[in-house]
C-alpha positions, 0 to 999 in steps of 0.5 A: 581448535582454534581453526575450528572456531575461526570457521564459524563466520559464515560466508554471506555477500550480505554480512557487510550490509550497512545503512545511511540516512541521505543528507539533509536536503534529500529528506522530505521536511515540514510534514505533519504525520499522522498521530493515529494509533494504528500499526500499519506502516504510514508510508508507501513508496514506489519508483515515482512517489512516496505516500504518507498518511497525514493529520487532517481536520475532521476527515482523512488524508494522505500526501503524495510526493514526487520522489524527486520533490525532497527538502522542504514540502510547501504547507499548501501542497495538496493532499488526497482528501475523500475519506470522512475519517482517518486513513489507516493503511495505504498501498501502491498498485505494483502494477501501475505506479500512478494507483493508490488505494487507501483504507479508512476509519470511515469503512471504505477503501478508496482507489486513487489515480495520481497524475505524473504532474503536481495538481494545484488543488486537493485530489478529492475524487477517487477512481472508485469507492469500494463499500462493502465493510461495516467497520473501520478499514485497517488493512489493505494490500494488492494481489502480487500478480493479478491485475486489479485485485485488491484485498481489504480487512476490516474490523468487522473480522471480514477479508473482502477481494475486489476487482477494482476495475469493476468496482465489485466484490469478488470474494468475502472471507467470513466467519474464519477470524473470531477477532481483529485481524492483525495482518494479512500477506499474500505468498509470492504468486497470490495463491495463498494468504497468511493472516494473524489475528488477536484469537492468537492464531495465524492461518493459512487461507486459500482465498478462491476455495474460501477455507483455512488450509493451516493454522498454528495457535499461539506462534508466540505466547506473548498477548501482543500482536503477531505479524506473518509474512510469506517467504519466497519458498512458502515458508512463513516468517513471524514476529511476536511476543513471549510470555515474559514480553520479550519480542520473538521472530519465528520462522515456520514450515507448512508442512510441519506448522507445530514446531518452529524452524526457528525461534528467536528472542531479541529484546523487551521492547513493546513496539510491534516489529513490522517485517519488510522482506526482500526475496531476492536476497532473502533479507527481512528487516525488522521495523518496531513502530517507536524504535529507533533501530532497523534489524536485519536478517539473512533467512537460508537453508542451512541452520540456524536458518535466521541468521543476524546480519547487523542493525541500523541505529539512529537516535529519532524513533520511527512513526512508520516506515515505506519500503521501496520496491526493487526496481525503484533502487539504485543498481549503480550504488549497490543499494539493495533496500531503501527505507523512508523513515517518518518522523513526527515532521518528516520523512527520511529516506535510509538506504541499505548498500552492499559495500563493493569496489567495482562500478559494474552492475553486480548480477549477484545482487540483483536477480531479475525481479517483479516488473510492473506488468500483471501476469494474470487478469482478475477473472483469470485468477478468480477462475483458479489460475496461478501465475509467478510474477513477470520478471525484469532485469534491473541491469540498465536500471529501471525507468518508471513507465508514463502514466497509465489510467485505471479504467473502471467499467462497472458492470450496470450499477443501476441494475442493482442499485436504484438512485435514492429518492422518489423517481418521478414519472417522466411525460414522455418516455424520450425524456431521461429520468432526472434523479439518474443523470443528476446523481451522475454529477455527483449530486442529488437532484433534489439538493438543489433547493425545495423539495418535489412536493414543495409548490414553489419549485419549478423544475429546471428546464431541459435546456438549463439542466444541459447548460449547467452540465456543459458549463461544469464540463467547460471549466473542468477542462479549462482547470485541467488544461492550467494544471498541466501547464502549471506542471509544465512550468515547474519542470521547466523550473526545475530544469533551471534549478538542477543545472543542465539536466 
């Protein structure tokens, strides 16, 4: 019998994965992390940047730091500040490391282009603002394989799919959720969505057919929020609460959605468990908001299917958590995951490592992984095409590509949105309509004092307007040139401080 019981230890290369915080000087200090009560992760990271939702008086803001800019953050570090109410969720575009989307209580979603250099002033102008929700927007998620497709879910119980390249709505999923949507996740090729909702249902949705293809009522009996994510093989992993308020995890097969493949109790904490999933290693990391630990499990095809690996424990609770995509990890150190843990005033990277003796590239730890190239265009996806992610090898590490500009081509926005305010009848047909050109400058023409009916207001003559526009353009160019110069000097400075790079 002793030989039998010895056989119980399961063979897995991930049995000894361990987590370690980085050294103190590798953290990001003096950041005022947002105190908004909302169950999103508040942090988004990619191979170039870490973005964190921060406190901001009046409006809503998040901060973007180049990964290498560790240590104390200058209190005047520029923020991204376009929203008029708190930011609730942020997500980096998987196909362009300089593009990030933000969702806000102000009902809008904004998409931003972040420069490779650190700008001198706040970034206030989004590349595009997506307006369509009638209540606050708490969830955003980019399509994994189609270029420029972005999903948003709002407290109006709507899920909207956007083409950010044109600024238009592609699909609106309405009458599907009867209550607040807790989370939304794509499957690996972006053909299906899984959502959880306050009405205690998990739904699998085909967004292009606009129908629910499978649903499960009460995968967890408790009343608190449920989360669900897709595994690479199409199974669904959930976290929730039991009747007795214990936290649970579950694994489900869509072919038989009634019975769980696995259901495990964990503890009686009341923080919602945010699952982070790495399809390459088939590991799920569970980070509770307000917990001070990260538990991780390997998902396999043999019973009990969800295998507990270990717990990373620390003293301080997490306010939020960022999860680095695989291509941003250090393969030379056998790093298989990196978390960015938010405290009240700082962000602390935590590195998950598989201990290995060899210095060679460990190809069993790093199968080819999704790279930054989209597999489809937005309209191809919309027309019914599916494509798996385009994979890259990490053998020589991943080097982020240079800044690519997101171009938004509005489809004749003036055709469907006449400019507000009275239209002035032009005397000659060649004279452009002032209200349109002024609107292009982001100000209403009549905002220059007085009203058209006011006898004391004479409209500025055409040359005067041209001059103003020209001066603005020249100043903008000057500012951009100076920002670039400052950034070049800062880079030089970095080289001095880092010795010879």
